[in-house]
N, C-alpha and C positions, 0 to 999 in steps of 0.2 A: 626556444619555446616561449610563447606569450604567457604572462603571469597575470593574476587577478590583483588589482590594487585594493588593499583593505580600506574599509571605511565603516562608519557606524551603520550605514544602510545595509552592509553585508555583515550580518551579525555572527560573532563567534558564539560558542555554546558553553554550557557549564563543564563540558568534558573535553574541550579543545586541547587543553594542556596534555591530557592523557593520550589523545589521538595523535598529537604531534610526537610525543615521546615514543609511541609504538611504531613510528615510521611510516605514517600515511604518505602515499605517493601521488594521489590525485583526489580532487574534489569536484563536485558539481554544486550549483547554486539551486536551492530548493526552499521555497517560502522565505527568500531573502536570507537564508542561513547556509552555512557550509555543511555539505553532506559528503563524507568520505566515500570514494568509489573503488579505490585500490589500496591494498597494503603491500603484500609480496608481489602478486600478479593476480589477474582475474581468475586464471585457472588454478593457481596454487591456493588462493582464498576459497575457491569452490570446493576443492578436495578436502581442505581442512574443515570447512563448515559441515560437510557430510559425515565426517568421522569424529569430530571433537566438540568444542564449544567456543563460541565467539561472543564478545561484548561489542555491541553496535551503538554508536552515538547517532540516534535518530531524533535528536532535539528538533530537527526541521519539521517533524510531524507536529505542527503547532496545534494547540487546543483552542477551540472556541467555547467559551463557557456561557451557558444559559442559566440564569439564576433568577428565580422569582415565581409568583403564582402561575404565570402563563408559560413557564419553561416547557412543560410537556406539550402544550398546545402548539407552540412554535416548532418544536422538534418534529411533530407530525406534519406540520405544514410544509416542511422541507423535503420529505421523503415519501415515496409511494409504498414503503414497507409499513405494514400495520404494526404499530408499537404499543397497542393497548394492553397486550399481555406481558410486556417486558417489565421485569422486576428490577429494583435496585440491586446492584451486584452483577448485572449482566452487561455484556458488550454485544452490540449488533453491527454487522456490516450493512451499511445503508447507502443505496444510491441517493444522491441529492440531485434534484432536477429543477429546471426553470419552468416558466409557464407554457413552454412548447413541448415539454417532456425531454428536453436536451440535458445531458449529463453535465452538472457543474462540479461534481466531486464524487469520490467514492470512499468516504471515511468510515471509521469505526465510531459508533456512538456509545458512550460510556454513561450509564445511568447511575449517578451517585445517590440520588433521592428523587422524589416526585417533583421537587422544585429546583433540581440542580443537575445539569448534564454537562459533559464534555464531548465535543466533536473533534476527533483526532484526524486532521485533514491531510489530504494529498496536496500537491503543489498547485494552489490557485488562490485567488483573492476572495475566498468564500466569506470571510468575515464581513465584507462590505454588503454582500447580498443578504446575509442574515440580519445585519443591523437595519438594512432598508426595509425588510419584511416586518421586523419588530416595530419600527417607527411608523410605517405606512398603515399597519393594522392597529396601531395604538395599544400594543400588548404591554402588560405589566411584567416586564422582564428586563434584566440587565444582560447585555451581550458584550463580551470583552475577551481579550486574550490574556489569560492568567500566566503567572510565572510557573509553568509546568513544562518539564523537558523529559520526554521519554528516553529511556535507555533500554535497549533490547539485549536479551541473553538468548542466543539461538544455537541449536545443534543437539545431537543425541545425548550429550552429557549435561545439558542445561539444568535438568532437575537436580542432579548431584551438586552442581555449583551453587544453585540458588538455595538449596537446603543448608549448605554450610554457612551462608550469610544470613538467611532469614528463618532457619529452623525447618524441621521436617514437615510441618503443617503446610508449607508452600506446595508440597507435592499433591495435596488434596484439591487444589484449585482445578476446576473443570474447564474444558475448552470454552473460550469466550465468556469466562466468568472472571471476577476479580475479588481480591480481599485486601484488607488494610493490614500492613505490617510495619513494625517499628524498626528504624535504623538509626541508632545513636540519637534518639529523641526526636527523629523526624518521621512523620506519618507518610508511608509510601503506599500508593495504590499499585498493586501487583496483579497483572492480568495474564492469563495463559493465552497468548496471541503472538502475532509477529508476521513479518513479511518474508517468511520462508516456510517450506513444508517439512523442515527438519525438526520441528518441535521447539518450544521455548516459551519465553515470557517477555512482557514489556513492563518496565517499572516506570511509573509516572512520578518523577521527582518534582516535588512541589516547592522546593526552595533551592535556588541555584547554588547556594553555599554548600549544600549537601552533595553536590555533583561529584567533585573529585574524591572526597572521602569514600563515597560508594564505589566509584571506579576502582580506587586503590584496594578496597576491601575485596572486591570480586577477583582482581588479579592475584592478590595474596592468597586467597582461598583456593584458587584453581591452578596453581603451578603444576601439580601432578596430573591434572586433567588436560594439560596442554592448551590452556586457555590462551586465546589471542584476541587482539582487536580485529574487528571485521566490519562488514557493511553489507547492505542489500546487494546480492550477487546476480549479475545479469544472466549468467548461464542457468543458475538454479531457478530463478524466477520464471524464465521462459519455459524450461522443462516442466515446471509446476503449474503453468498457466496463470501466473499472478500478473494481473494487468497493471499497467502504469498509466495513470491519468496524465494527459498531455502528449503521451506517445501512442498508446493503443486506442485511446478514445478521447473525444473532446465534447464540447457542448453541441456539436453537430450530430452526435449519436445519442440514441435513446438507450435506456438500460436493456431493452430487449435485443437491440443490435449487439450489445456487449456481452450477451449471454447471461445477463443478470435478471432475467425474467422471474426466476424463483424468489428473488428478493422484492418483488413488486406484488403487493396485495391490493391492486388498483381498485377493486370493487368495494373493499372494506376500509381502505385507508382514507376515510372521510377527512377532508380538510387539506389534503396535499395540493399544493398550488398547481402542479402539472397533471392532476388527475384526469381531467377531461381529455387532454391530448393523449395521455397514455391509454385511456380506455379505447380510443380509436386505433392506436397502434396494436393493442392486445387483440382487438377484434380482427383486424386485417392481417396482422403478422408482419414481421420485419422483412425487408427485401434484401438485406445483407446482414451478416453476423460474423462475430469473431470466431476464428477457427485456428487450430494448430496446423502448422505446415512444415513438411520436411523439404529442404532444398538440397538437391543433389550436387555432387562435385566436391572440390576442395573447400577449405575454410572460406566462408564469405567474409568480406571486409566489414568494419563497423557499420551498423545501420544508423546513420545519423540523419536520415531523411526518409521519406516514404518511397518504397520501391513498388512500382506498378506491377500488377499481375494480369496475365493475358491467357486467353484460350482461343485458338484459331485466329489470332491477330486482333481479337476484340478484348478490350479491357474488362476484367471481371472482378477487380478488387485491388487490394494493396497489402503489402507487408509493412508492418510498423516496428517490429522488433525482431532481431535475428542474431544468431551467434553459433559458433561451433560447440557441440557437446562432447567433451572427452569421454564420458561414460557411455553414451549411445552412439558414438562414432558417426555423427551426422550433423548437418546444419539444422538447428531447430529454430522455429520462427512462430510469430503470432501475426495473423493477418485478418483483415476485414474482407470477406468474400461474398459475392452476390449469390442469391439462393439458387440460381441456375447451375452453380458449380461448387456448392459448399458440401455436397455429400462426400462421405469418407471414400478414399481411394481415387477421387477425381484428380486427373493429371492436368496441371496448369504450367505456365511459364512465368518466371519472376525476373524482372529487369533489374539486376544488381549493378553496382559501379563497375564490376568486371565483365559485364555482358549478360545475356540471357541465360538463365538456368532452368532446367526442368525441376518441377516441384510437385509434391503430392499432398492433398488435403488429408489429414488424419482424423480418426474418430475421436481420440482422446489425447490429452497431453501426456508427456513422458513420465512424469513423476507423480 
């Protein structure tokens, strides 16, 4: 098996020592950092996530910090979601678009104050786009990547584990809100959010030196809760309909095609760079859109490329993520399907590496 050669360009994280100690078996590269993908096995990790609690090193969710008098103006220029009513202490899921309305990223925006924001990004070079906009419009704002590394605590027992480390008041954090908590003299921004539907938190660690002490404290406090190291789980995310930028969508897709129209207040998000393009899309409607898809037959192989989808021999879309679901006993998938065939219960065919498979478009995701 080929190995990844380490270098300064492929950055370790503040939690890498803990990840290695817990027996990580595989990584991917995400924002030039190591992101664990497997510990015991994808299926074993999936079952554990649904029953207990896991600690995830998601330092690869790098932050872009906007700081200065024009920070809020710049943030609104980046997204078609209307941010005027957003208050400090809130987190918003925000599509980021270019001048054509194409998706550049789908991060979480964290509003620390009126003049300070973090953008917690998916895998892309969004920093350069944001810096370019700030410079081109001569905005009074500093744009940089701070020393902030998120650590996620996910699973049904996440509240119990977090309360043992940060106190019972952490339970009061509402969904997509955050609070400030002290850990051994370090200020931690703790948000109720995360890349799973099992519930949990993301801890924004603002000093790399605090990384391993926090990791160790969580594991020491959670032994009887069966805490384990984990990572974003392919099966659980597809069941839940959690999209992966670069896999399920790219800059060729608009938010409306990605099913993110509810996060686009195009008529009121004055200043968004892609607003004019998205107004046309909103008026005409998308011709293709993300859909959950069930693929028949035995377990599909790993989906490491696009699988074309057909109806009556004509291409009608593509599958971008797929795997076997142990709980639902079927192959679950995410695909981009043309409007002629995106209605629920429409039967299509998907060209997998094992050959053509019958498939059905679903109304909703599984979880």
